Every structure is written in C-alpha cells, then in structure tokens.
C-alpha positions as CSV (number, residue, x, y, z in Angstrom):
1,M,-50.0,-35.4,63.7
2,T,-47.9,-32.6,62.3
3,D,-45.9,-30.8,64.9
4,P,-46.3,-27.0,64.1
5,T,-43.1,-26.0,65.9
6,E,-40.0,-25.6,63.9
7,D,-37.1,-28.0,64.6
8,R,-34.0,-25.8,64.1
9,E,-30.6,-27.4,64.4
10,P,-27.8,-25.3,65.7
11,S,-25.5,-23.8,63.1
12,A,-22.6,-26.0,62.3
13,T,-19.3,-24.6,61.0
14,H,-17.4,-26.5,58.3
15,P,-13.9,-25.8,57.0
16,L,-13.5,-25.1,53.3
17,S,-10.9,-27.0,51.2
18,W,-10.4,-25.0,48.0
19,W,-9.6,-26.7,44.7
20,P,-9.3,-25.5,41.2
21,A,-12.7,-25.0,39.7
22,P,-13.7,-26.3,36.3
23,L,-13.2,-22.8,34.8
24,A,-9.6,-22.7,36.1
25,T,-8.9,-26.3,34.9
26,A,-10.3,-25.5,31.4
27,A,-8.3,-22.2,31.1
28,A,-5.1,-23.9,32.2
29,T,-5.6,-26.8,29.8
30,A,-6.4,-24.6,26.9
31,G,-3.4,-22.3,27.5
32,M,-1.0,-25.2,27.9
33,L,-2.3,-27.0,24.8
34,A,-2.0,-23.8,22.7
35,L,1.6,-23.3,23.9
36,L,2.5,-26.9,23.2
37,A,1.1,-26.6,19.7
38,A,3.0,-23.4,19.1
39,I,6.3,-25.1,20.1
40,V,5.6,-28.3,18.1
41,L,4.3,-26.7,15.0
42,H,6.5,-23.6,15.1
43,R,3.4,-21.4,14.8
44,A,3.9,-18.1,16.7
45,E,0.3,-17.0,16.3
46,L,-0.7,-19.9,18.6
47,V,1.1,-18.1,21.4
48,I,-1.5,-15.3,21.1
49,V,-4.2,-17.9,21.4
50,A,-2.6,-19.2,24.7
51,C,-2.4,-15.7,26.1
52,G,-6.2,-15.4,26.6
53,P,-6.8,-18.3,29.1
54,L,-3.4,-17.7,30.8
55,A,-4.2,-14.1,31.2
56,L,-7.5,-15.1,32.9
57,L,-5.5,-17.1,35.5
58,A,-2.9,-14.4,35.9
59,T,-5.4,-11.6,36.5
60,A,-7.6,-13.5,38.9
61,P,-8.5,-11.7,42.1
62,R,-5.8,-12.3,44.8
63,H,-8.0,-11.7,47.9
64,R,-8.1,-14.4,50.5
65,A,-10.9,-16.9,50.1
66,A,-13.3,-17.8,52.9
67,S,-11.9,-20.5,55.3
68,T,-15.1,-21.6,56.9
69,I,-18.8,-21.8,56.2
70,S,-21.7,-22.1,58.6
71,V,-24.7,-24.1,57.7
72,Q,-28.0,-24.3,59.6
73,V,-30.7,-26.9,58.6
74,A,-34.2,-26.5,60.0
75,T,-37.6,-28.3,59.5
76,Q,-40.9,-27.2,60.8
77,T,-41.6,-30.7,62.2
78,V,-39.9,-34.1,62.8
79,R,-43.2,-36.0,62.5
80,L,-45.9,-35.7,59.7
81,V,-48.4,-37.7,57.8
82,E,-48.0,-39.1,54.3
83,F,-48.6,-36.5,51.6
84,D,-48.4,-33.6,54.0
85,E,-45.9,-30.8,53.3
86,L,-42.5,-30.7,54.9
87,V,-40.6,-27.4,54.7
88,L,-36.8,-27.7,54.8
89,T,-34.9,-24.4,55.3
90,V,-31.1,-24.0,54.8
91,R,-29.2,-21.0,55.9
92,V,-25.6,-20.5,54.8
93,S,-23.1,-17.9,55.9
94,A,-19.3,-17.6,55.2
95,D,-16.7,-15.7,57.1
96,R,-15.7,-13.8,53.9
97,P,-17.7,-12.8,50.7
98,L,-18.0,-15.4,48.0
99,D,-18.5,-15.1,44.3
100,H,-21.1,-17.8,43.8
101,L,-23.0,-20.5,45.6
102,A,-24.8,-23.6,44.2
103,V,-27.1,-25.4,46.6
104,R,-28.7,-28.7,45.9
105,L,-30.8,-31.2,47.9
106,V,-30.4,-34.9,47.4
107,A,-33.6,-36.3,48.8
108,G,-33.3,-39.5,50.9
109,L,-37.1,-40.1,51.4
110,P,-39.7,-41.1,48.7
111,L,-41.6,-38.1,47.4
112,T,-44.8,-37.5,45.5
113,T,-42.8,-35.3,43.0
114,A,-39.1,-34.9,42.3
115,V,-37.2,-32.3,44.2
116,E,-36.9,-29.1,42.3
117,S,-33.3,-27.9,42.2
118,S,-32.8,-24.5,43.7
119,G,-30.2,-23.8,41.0
120,D,-27.1,-21.6,41.2
121,V,-27.7,-18.8,43.6
122,A,-25.5,-15.7,42.9
123,I,-24.9,-13.6,46.0
124,D,-23.2,-10.3,46.7
125,S,-22.6,-11.0,50.4
126,N,-21.7,-14.0,52.5
127,H,-25.2,-15.0,53.5
128,L,-27.8,-17.3,51.8
129,H,-31.2,-18.6,52.5
130,C,-32.8,-21.6,50.7
131,Q,-36.1,-23.4,51.2
132,W,-37.6,-26.7,49.8
133,R,-41.2,-27.9,50.1
134,L,-41.3,-31.7,50.2
135,R,-44.3,-34.1,50.3
136,P,-43.4,-37.7,51.5
137,A,-45.1,-40.4,49.6
138,R,-44.6,-43.3,52.0
139,W,-44.7,-43.9,55.7
140,G,-41.7,-44.9,57.7
141,R,-38.6,-43.4,59.3
142,W,-36.6,-41.7,56.5
143,P,-33.5,-39.6,56.2
144,I,-34.5,-36.3,54.7
145,G,-31.4,-36.2,52.5
146,T,-28.1,-34.4,52.0
147,V,-27.7,-30.7,51.3
148,E,-24.8,-30.1,48.9
149,I,-23.2,-26.6,48.9
150,A,-20.7,-25.6,46.3
151,A,-18.9,-22.3,47.0
152,Y,-16.9,-20.4,44.4
153,A,-14.2,-17.7,45.0
154,C,-11.3,-15.8,43.3
155,G,-13.3,-15.1,40.2
156,R,-14.9,-18.6,40.2
157,L,-11.5,-20.1,39.6
158,V,-11.5,-22.1,42.9
159,H,-14.3,-24.0,44.5
160,A,-15.1,-26.0,47.7
161,T,-17.9,-28.5,48.4
162,V,-19.7,-29.1,51.7
163,R,-22.2,-31.9,52.3
164,V,-24.5,-31.6,55.3
165,D,-27.0,-34.2,56.6
166,A,-30.5,-32.8,56.7
167,G,-31.6,-35.1,59.5
168,A,-34.4,-37.6,59.7
169,V,-38.2,-37.5,59.8
170,A,-40.9,-39.9,61.0
171,V,-43.7,-40.1,58.3
172,Y,-46.9,-41.5,59.8
173,P,-49.4,-43.4,57.6
174,H,-52.3,-41.7,56.1
175,M,-55.4,-42.6,58.1
176,V,-58.9,-42.7,56.7
177,A,-62.0,-41.8,58.7
178,L,-64.0,-44.9,59.8
179,P,-67.5,-43.6,60.8
180,G,-68.8,-47.0,61.7
181,L,-67.0,-49.7,63.7
182,P,-67.9,-53.3,64.5
183,R,-69.1,-53.7,68.0
184,P,-67.0,-56.2,70.0
185,T,-68.9,-59.2,71.4
186,R,-67.1,-59.0,74.8
187,L,-66.7,-55.7,76.7
188,R,-64.5,-54.8,79.6
189,A,-66.0,-53.9,83.0
190,L,-64.9,-50.4,82.6
191,V,-66.9,-47.3,81.7
192,G,-66.9,-46.7,78.0
193,E,-69.1,-45.9,74.9
194,H,-70.6,-49.3,74.1
195,V,-74.0,-50.3,75.5
196,A,-73.7,-53.7,77.2
197,A,-76.5,-56.2,78.0
198,A,-75.6,-56.0,81.7
199,V,-77.3,-53.6,84.0
200,G,-75.2,-50.7,85.3
201,P,-74.4,-47.0,85.0
202,G,-75.6,-45.7,81.6
203,V,-78.3,-43.9,79.7
204,E,-80.1,-46.6,77.7
205,F,-83.3,-47.8,79.4
206,A,-83.1,-51.5,80.4
207,G,-86.3,-52.0,82.5
208,A,-87.7,-51.4,86.0
209,R,-87.8,-53.4,89.2
210,P,-89.1,-53.0,92.7
211,Y,-87.2,-50.7,95.1
212,H,-84.6,-52.2,97.4
213,N,-82.8,-50.7,100.4
214,G,-79.8,-48.8,99.2
215,D,-81.2,-47.8,95.8
216,E,-80.7,-44.2,94.9
217,A,-83.7,-42.0,95.2
218,R,-83.1,-40.3,91.8
219,R,-83.6,-43.7,90.1
220,V,-87.2,-44.0,91.3
221,H,-89.7,-44.3,88.4
222,A,-92.4,-41.9,89.6
223,R,-95.2,-42.7,87.2
224,L,-94.8,-46.5,87.5
225,S,-94.6,-46.3,91.3
226,A,-97.8,-44.3,91.4
227,R,-99.6,-46.7,89.2
228,R,-98.5,-49.8,91.0
229,G,-98.8,-48.4,94.5
230,Q,-95.1,-49.3,95.5
231,L,-91.7,-47.9,94.6
232,F,-90.1,-49.0,91.4
233,V,-86.6,-48.0,90.2
234,T,-85.3,-47.6,86.7
235,E,-82.5,-49.9,85.4
236,R,-80.2,-48.9,82.6
237,H,-77.8,-50.8,80.3
238,A,-74.2,-50.4,81.4
239,E,-71.8,-48.6,79.1
240,R,-68.5,-50.4,78.7
241,L,-65.3,-50.0,76.7
242,A,-63.7,-52.5,74.3
243,D,-60.2,-53.9,74.0
244,V,-59.0,-53.7,70.4
245,V,-55.6,-55.0,69.1
246,V,-54.4,-54.3,65.6
247,V,-51.8,-56.7,64.1
248,V,-49.7,-56.1,61.0
249,D,-48.2,-59.0,59.0
250,G,-44.6,-57.9,58.3
251,F,-43.5,-61.3,56.9
252,S,-44.3,-60.4,53.3
253,D,-44.7,-57.3,51.1
254,I,-46.3,-57.7,47.7
255,G,-46.7,-55.0,45.1
256,A,-45.2,-51.7,44.1
257,P,-44.2,-49.1,46.7
258,V,-46.9,-46.9,48.1
259,R,-49.6,-49.5,47.1
260,S,-47.9,-52.6,48.4
261,T,-49.7,-55.0,50.8
262,L,-47.5,-53.8,53.7
263,D,-48.3,-50.1,53.0
264,I,-52.0,-50.8,52.9
265,A,-51.8,-53.0,56.1
266,V,-50.1,-50.3,58.1
267,R,-52.6,-47.6,56.9
268,A,-55.6,-49.9,57.7
269,C,-54.4,-50.8,61.2
270,A,-53.5,-47.2,62.0
271,S,-57.0,-46.1,60.8
272,V,-58.7,-48.7,62.9
273,A,-56.7,-47.9,66.1
274,A,-57.4,-44.2,65.7
275,A,-61.2,-44.8,65.2
276,Y,-61.5,-46.9,68.3
277,L,-59.4,-44.6,70.4
278,R,-61.5,-41.7,69.3
279,V,-64.6,-43.2,70.8
280,G,-62.9,-44.0,74.1
281,D,-61.9,-47.7,73.7
282,R,-58.6,-49.1,74.6
283,A,-56.3,-50.0,71.6
284,G,-53.0,-51.8,71.3
285,A,-50.8,-53.1,68.5
286,M,-48.6,-56.1,67.5
287,L,-46.0,-56.4,64.7
288,L,-45.3,-59.8,63.2
289,G,-42.0,-60.6,61.6
290,S,-39.6,-59.2,64.2
291,G,-38.7,-62.4,66.0
292,G,-40.2,-65.0,68.3
293,V,-42.3,-62.8,70.5
294,P,-44.0,-60.1,68.4
295,R,-43.1,-56.5,69.2
296,S,-46.2,-54.9,70.8
297,V,-47.7,-51.9,72.4
298,P,-49.9,-52.6,75.5
299,L,-53.5,-51.5,75.5
300,G,-54.1,-47.8,76.3
301,L,-56.3,-44.8,75.9
302,G,-56.0,-41.3,74.3
303,R,-54.0,-39.5,71.7
304,L,-50.7,-40.4,73.2
305,Q,-51.6,-44.1,72.8
306,L,-52.3,-43.5,69.1
307,A,-48.8,-42.1,68.7
308,R,-47.3,-45.2,70.4
309,V,-49.3,-47.5,68.1
310,V,-48.2,-45.7,65.0
311,E,-44.6,-45.5,66.1
312,L,-44.6,-49.3,66.3
313,L,-46.4,-49.8,63.0
314,I,-43.9,-47.7,61.0
315,R,-41.2,-50.1,62.1
316,A,-42.7,-52.8,60.0
317,R,-39.8,-52.5,57.4
318,D,-37.0,-52.8,60.0
319,G,-36.3,-56.4,59.1
320,I,-38.0,-59.8,58.8
321,S,-37.1,-62.7,61.0
322,A,-37.3,-66.3,60.1
323,V,-38.3,-67.3,63.7
324,E,-41.8,-68.7,64.3
325,P,-43.9,-66.2,66.2
326,N,-44.9,-67.2,69.7
327,L,-47.9,-65.6,71.3
328,A,-47.7,-67.5,74.6
329,P,-45.4,-65.0,76.4
330,L,-47.6,-62.0,75.6
331,P,-49.1,-60.6,78.8
332,P,-52.8,-59.8,79.2
333,Q,-52.0,-56.1,79.0
334,V,-51.1,-56.8,75.3
335,L,-53.6,-59.5,74.4
336,P,-56.3,-59.9,77.0
337,P,-58.9,-62.7,76.7
338,G,-62.0,-61.7,74.7
339,A,-60.2,-58.8,72.9
340,L,-61.2,-57.8,69.4
341,V,-58.1,-58.5,67.2
342,L,-57.9,-57.2,63.6
343,V,-55.0,-58.8,61.6
344,A,-54.0,-57.1,58.3
345,S,-52.2,-59.6,56.1
346,P,-52.0,-60.8,52.4
347,L,-52.0,-64.4,53.7
348,A,-48.8,-65.2,51.9
349,D,-47.0,-67.0,54.8
350,Q,-48.0,-70.0,56.8
351,R,-46.8,-68.3,60.0
352,V,-49.6,-65.8,59.8
353,I,-52.1,-68.7,59.6
354,D,-50.6,-70.1,62.7
355,V,-51.0,-66.8,64.5
356,L,-54.7,-66.7,63.6
357,A,-55.1,-70.1,65.1
358,G,-53.2,-69.0,68.2
359,L,-55.4,-66.0,68.6
360,R,-58.5,-68.2,68.4
361,D,-57.0,-70.5,71.1
362,R,-56.6,-67.5,73.4
363,G,-60.3,-66.6,73.1
364,A,-59.8,-63.5,70.9
365,T,-62.4,-62.4,68.5
366,T,-60.5,-62.2,65.2
367,I,-61.1,-60.3,62.0
368,L,-58.8,-60.7,59.0
369,L,-58.2,-57.7,56.8
370,D,-57.2,-59.1,53.5
371,V,-54.9,-56.5,52.0
372,L,-54.0,-58.4,48.8
373,D,-55.8,-57.4,45.7
374,P,-55.2,-60.2,43.0
375,G,-55.5,-57.5,40.4
376,I,-52.0,-56.1,41.3
377,L,-50.4,-59.3,40.1
378,P,-49.0,-59.1,36.5
379,A,-51.2,-60.6,33.8
380,P,-50.0,-64.0,32.7
381,S,-48.2,-64.1,29.4
382,R,-48.3,-67.8,28.8
383,R,-51.0,-70.4,29.0
384,M,-49.3,-72.3,31.8
385,D,-49.0,-69.0,33.8
386,A,-52.7,-68.5,33.4
387,V,-53.4,-72.0,34.7
388,A,-51.1,-71.5,37.7
389,R,-52.8,-68.1,38.5
390,R,-56.2,-69.8,38.4
391,L,-55.1,-72.6,40.7
392,W,-53.6,-70.0,43.1
393,L,-56.9,-68.1,43.2
394,L,-58.9,-71.3,43.8
395,D,-56.5,-72.2,46.7
396,R,-56.8,-68.7,48.1
397,E,-60.6,-68.8,48.0
398,A,-60.6,-72.2,49.8
399,L,-58.3,-70.8,52.5
400,L,-60.5,-67.8,53.1
401,S,-63.6,-70.0,53.2
402,R,-61.9,-72.3,55.7
403,L,-60.9,-69.3,57.9
404,A,-64.5,-68.1,57.9
405,D,-65.8,-71.6,58.9
406,L,-63.4,-71.4,61.9
407,G,-64.9,-68.1,63.1
408,V,-62.4,-65.7,61.5
409,A,-64.3,-62.9,59.8
410,V,-62.6,-62.1,56.5
411,L,-62.9,-58.5,55.1
412,P,-61.4,-57.2,51.8
413,A,-59.1,-54.3,52.8
414,A,-57.1,-53.6,49.6
415,D,-59.3,-50.4,49.2
416,L,-59.5,-48.5,52.4
417,S,-62.7,-46.6,51.3
418,T,-64.4,-50.0,50.8
419,L,-63.1,-51.1,54.1
420,A,-64.8,-48.2,55.8
421,E,-68.2,-49.2,54.4
422,T,-67.7,-52.9,55.3
423,L,-66.7,-52.2,58.9
424,A,-69.7,-50.0,59.4
425,T,-72.1,-52.9,58.5
426,M,-70.4,-56.0,59.7
427,R,-71.3,-58.1,62.7
428,V,-68.5,-59.5,64.7
429,P,-68.6,-63.3,65.0
430,R,-68.1,-64.9,68.4
431,P,-64.8,-66.8,68.8
432,R,-64.8,-70.6,68.5
433,S,-62.6,-73.1,70.2
434,G,-60.3,-75.6,68.6
435,T,-56.8,-76.1,67.6
436,A,-57.0,-77.2,63.9
437,R,-54.2,-76.1,61.7
438,V,-55.2,-74.3,58.5
439,P,-52.7,-74.8,55.7
440,V,-51.8,-71.8,53.5
441,G,-52.5,-72.0,49.8
442,R,-49.9,-72.5,47.2
443,G,-48.2,-69.2,46.3
C-alpha cells in the first residue's frame, strides 16, 4: 500500500532571529572574568589573558547575516505499511551564505531503530540537502516529527534556530497472507467464488435433468441424451459471494507496544479483510469502543474497499468511550443477516460479550479471534498472585467454552502465523438462536 509518488511540500520561508552563540557567550564570559580578576587582584598579567577571548569578539566578521531561511520537507509517500521504509528529505537554503548548519530530526512516530543524527553539516554556500530513512514500528496515524535547523554566522558567534513540522503519515498494519479461508455457511445471491449448493451459473457439475422449453442449447448433455433417447441438460452449482465483517475490540489494550492485543487485533482483521476481498467477496468493518453505535465501513468490493477498511481500523486508538455499544441502528449494508463476522478481542470487557450475543441474535455467523496470549502477563512473584492467576485462567477457559457452546467459534489469534493455519482448516459453525447473557470472567 505504499504510494511511490513523492509528496513534496512547497518551500516555506522562515525569518531568522539571531542570538549570541555558545562560543560568543563563552568568550565574553571568559574575557570579563579575566578583567574582573585583574582589577580585584591587581594582577596586570590577567589583562593579557582577557585579551584573547575579547579579541575574538572584536575581530569577528562584520558581514550581514542571513535574514531568512527556506525549508522544504518531502516524503515519498503519505501511506505505508508497518516496517516499510519511509524516506524523509529536507532541503534548506538561506538568502546569504552561512558558516555552519546543524540539522536534527526529532521523530514523532515509533520506529524500529533510533533515528541516526545527521550531525553538524558544514557548508560553503547557502544550500543544504539532508535525508533520513525511517521504518515505522506500529500502525496508526502519526506525526513524522520535527526538523530542527540551527544556523551559525559571523564566525559562529551568532546562531538562529528554526523548527519545522515534518507532517504526518498513515501507517497501515502489516498483513499476513491467508492462503485458506473458512467458507461461510450463507452466501449472497450474487456471482462470486464460492460454490453453493443451489443450482445456477457456475462450473462445478451438479447433475442432469430432462430438457425444458427455454433451456440453452449449449447446456445439452450430448452423450446422456443419446443414451436415453431424449434431451437432457447439465446443471451446475451456482458460484456465490460471501459477506464478511471484521470487528476490532477497542475497549482494552493489554501488553507492550507493537505486540499488544490491540496491535494484533488490527493486524488480524486487516489480514482477514484483505484475504476475502482478494477472492472477490464483500468485506466491511466495525470498530468497538467509539460510542453507542460502532463506527463502521459498509460492505464493498475491491482494493479501494480494503483501503477504507484499514483507514477505519487504524483509528482504534482515537479514544475509548464508556457508552454501551448498540448494534440495532446498524443498517443491513453494514451487518446483513447471515454475514460471517470475525471479532478480534482479548475478552477483557463485558461489553464485548454483549456484542457477541447481539451478533448471534441478528443471525450472524460469529468467529472469535482470541488475541490475548496469557504468556504475555508478568509471572507471579507471590503465592497469592499465582493463585489469582490460576483462577483467572480457569474463568477464562470456562468463558471460552461457554461461547463455543453458544455457537461462537473460538480461534487463538495471538500468533498470526498460527491463525493462518487454523483458518485454513476450520469449519464455520451455523449460527444459533437465543438471548442468553454470557458473563465475562474475573480479570
């Protein structure tokens, strides 16, 4: 999803406010202290010591320093995937020659490695070109950072500092390939890639029947017709598409950055949506934790739909609402009856359990992607902590078992490579009716 075109901002002109540089301050301080010591101690030789730094200030170049500086910040893209390379280019030009430039980038987005400082760049003219190669380590909308430019003039005795915003970038989650996908139990009456039990346009042989008026001649089964002495036509299984909705639980985020439950949930849902869209199915998305009615993307097809889904998912950190989620106002374009719904959640909030019950009541086939790995929790240091951890694990196992009994398939999704293997071999359960409330386990 990296956009290869360069996003170049127009050059911005910034005024320079000159102030004494550390070298000038140090020289003036040393000279004044030496003169003061000569007067107090009546030591004439200290006057000679003061002459050095004061002479430096007196013999400094008297040419006029630059009054403005132009800065242009450019990136090769405004959207990229986690761990891909982002090239940031900075071009600086002043209206008059400078003695020295120091350019530094203060990164505002999480990176796989620390930003390497470009160091002090000495120049002989009034132009400068710098470049940084960054690798974002976490999905989301992030500010790239701030470019700090320090200019020195008049023999490096005066300096000016300019800070420029480097802009923002949308970092999409890393998506793993899912070669096998669970086949939905209910298919839409639209042409797609899944072979349905119903008879219709397709390529899979379903059987043969006697010819009726209006049947196409190309469907006549020649060998069977010759053997039976009357016309028979071939019937084939219809090929239909599926409706798939991915849901991210934004109510809780457990674990360290990059490997937290919310990070894994967004990557898993983006991977699932991309895999179904790739085979021609319709996919949509919902984001829990943003208020009463979940934010959503209606079902759609194609690469543009994948961009819409991912743009919604990366907003999962925008803020968590305390309002109970309400699925009733969602239109069929977002959550149609019989849709296959995959919910990625650590099951740490009762509101998510209520959402699972609401999905079942609406006739959706629900799969829970359990993104919480108990191994990420710190090891207990006391006996009571160990007992509490064991009780929590038992409660969690009972909750997962209860969800499975209610027709919600539960898949471990803390490791995306394991998830790919599990999805390829699982069979989707049929939705069950009922309105029983499933209590969340003790946290």
